C-alpha positions in Angstrom: -44.1 -18.9 23.9 -47.2 -16.9 23.0 -45.9 -13.9 25.0 -42.8 -13.8 22.7 -45.0 -13.9 19.6 -47.2 -11.1 21.1 -44.1 -8.9 21.5 -43.0 -9.5 17.9 -46.5 -8.9 16.6 -46.7 -5.6 18.6 -43.4 -4.5 17.1 -44.5 -5.4 13.6 -47.5 -3.2 14.0 -45.2 -0.2 14.7 -42.9 -0.7 11.7 -44.2 2.5 10.0 -43.8 4.6 13.2 -40.4 3.5 14.4 -37.6 4.7 12.2 -35.0 2.0 13.3 -37.3 -1.0 12.8 -35.3 -4.2 12.8 -37.5 -6.7 10.9 -39.2 -9.9 11.8 -36.2 -12.2 11.2 -34.0 -10.2 13.6 -36.8 -10.0 16.2 -37.3 -13.8 16.0 -33.6 -14.3 16.6 -33.6 -11.9 19.6 -36.7 -13.6 21.1 -35.2 -17.0 20.4 -38.1 -18.3 18.3 -38.3 -19.6 14.8 -39.6 -17.4 12.0 -41.9 -20.2 10.8 -43.2 -20.7 14.3 -44.2 -17.0 14.4 -46.0 -17.1 11.1 -47.8 -20.4 12.1 -48.9 -18.7 15.4 -50.1 -15.7 13.4 -52.2 -17.8 11.0 -53.7 -19.9 13.8 -57.4 -19.6 14.5 -58.7 -18.5 17.9 -59.2 -21.5 20.2 -62.4 -22.3 22.0 -60.7 -21.4 25.3 -59.8 -18.0 24.0 -63.4 -17.4 22.8 -64.8 -18.4 26.2 -62.3 -16.1 28.0 -63.2 -13.2 25.7 -66.9 -13.7 26.5 -66.0 -13.9 30.2 -64.0 -10.7 30.0 -67.0 -8.9 28.6 -69.1 -10.0 31.6 -66.3 -9.1 34.0 -66.0 -5.6 32.5 -69.8 -5.2 32.9 -69.8 -6.3 36.5 -66.7 -4.1 37.2 -68.4 -1.0 35.7 -71.7 -1.7 37.5 -69.8 -1.8 40.8 -68.4 1.7 40.2 -65.0 0.1 39.7 -64.7 -1.0 43.3 -65.0 -4.8 43.0 -61.9 -6.9 43.2 -61.4 -10.3 41.6 -63.1 -12.2 44.5 -66.3 -10.1 44.4 -66.4 -10.3 40.6 -66.0 -14.1 40.8 -68.8 -14.3 43.3 -71.0 -12.2 41.1 -70.3 -14.4 38.1 -71.3 -17.4 40.2 -74.6 -15.6 41.1 -75.2 -15.0 37.4 -74.7 -18.7 36.6 -71.1 -18.6 35.3 -69.0 -20.0 38.2 -65.4 -19.2 37.5 -62.2 -19.7 39.5 -60.7 -16.7 41.3 -57.3 -17.0 39.6 -58.9 -16.9 36.1 -60.9 -13.8 37.0 -57.8 -12.3 38.4 -55.8 -13.0 35.2 -58.6 -11.7 33.0 -59.0 -8.5 35.1 -55.2 -7.9 34.9 -55.2 -8.5 31.1 -58.1 -6.0 30.7 -56.3 -3.5 33.0 -59.2 -3.4 35.5 -57.9 -2.2 38.9 -60.4 -1.6 41.7 -60.4 1.7 43.5 -59.2 1.6 47.0 -61.6 2.8 49.6 -60.5 5.9 51.6 -59.0 5.6 55.0 -61.2 6.0 58.0 -61.4 9.6 59.2 -61.6 10.4 62.9 -64.5 12.6 63.6 -63.8 13.2 67.3 -60.7 14.9 68.6 -59.9 14.7 72.3 -60.0 18.0 74.2 -56.6 18.3 75.9 -58.0 20.8 78.5 -60.9 18.5 79.5 -60.9 17.1 83.0 -60.8 13.3 83.4 -64.1 11.5 83.9 -65.1 11.2 87.6 -64.6 7.8 89.3 -68.2 7.1 90.3 -67.5 3.5 91.4 -64.6 4.5 93.7 -62.2 1.9 92.2 -59.0 1.3 94.2 -56.2 -0.4 92.4 -53.5 0.1 95.0 -52.2 -2.9 97.0 -50.0 -2.9 100.1 -47.7 -5.6 98.6 -47.4 -7.4 95.2 -50.0 -10.1 94.8 -52.1 -9.0 97.7 -55.1 -7.6 95.8 -56.5 -8.9 92.6 -58.7 -6.8 90.4 -61.6 -8.3 88.5 -65.3 -8.7 88.4 -65.3 -11.7 90.8 -67.6 -13.6 88.5 -64.9 -16.2 87.8 -64.1 -17.0 91.4 -63.0 -20.6 90.6 -60.1 -19.2 88.4 -58.6 -16.8 91.0 -56.7 -18.0 94.0 -58.3 -17.6 97.4 -56.5 -14.8 99.2 -57.3 -13.3 102.5 -59.6 -10.4 102.3 -57.9 -7.0 102.9 -60.1 -4.5 104.6 -60.4 -1.3 102.6 
């Protein structure tokens, strides 16, 4: 409901700028709220929750700026906890969105080494032989897990 009142309030603030301003009564009809409800909402004092969230938003903005705008809501929530203001992740996320704080994405990893297509393959200094005379006749491995491999007759090289 508060969102609807916020929309109406934003439009009322533009009545001198917009030439086809439709008035509060018509806006309330379009938003399906009562005119008296709108005026009651407008006259209402700020609640304690809103005051706490405003103070928390100030802290969140400070942490966000100190992090060079790289911290997301999880890191901001962790930093708030370190500073003695433990806060839920979702509340921090909501307040960061409301304050239009979006962390910068880190750049993608850049490859620094490009393979030389003309380079010869590395020499086989161990003389590995992966060929087998028939399927299942030669198993390749380090041999350190002998209890897992089946005992096959040894094939002379």
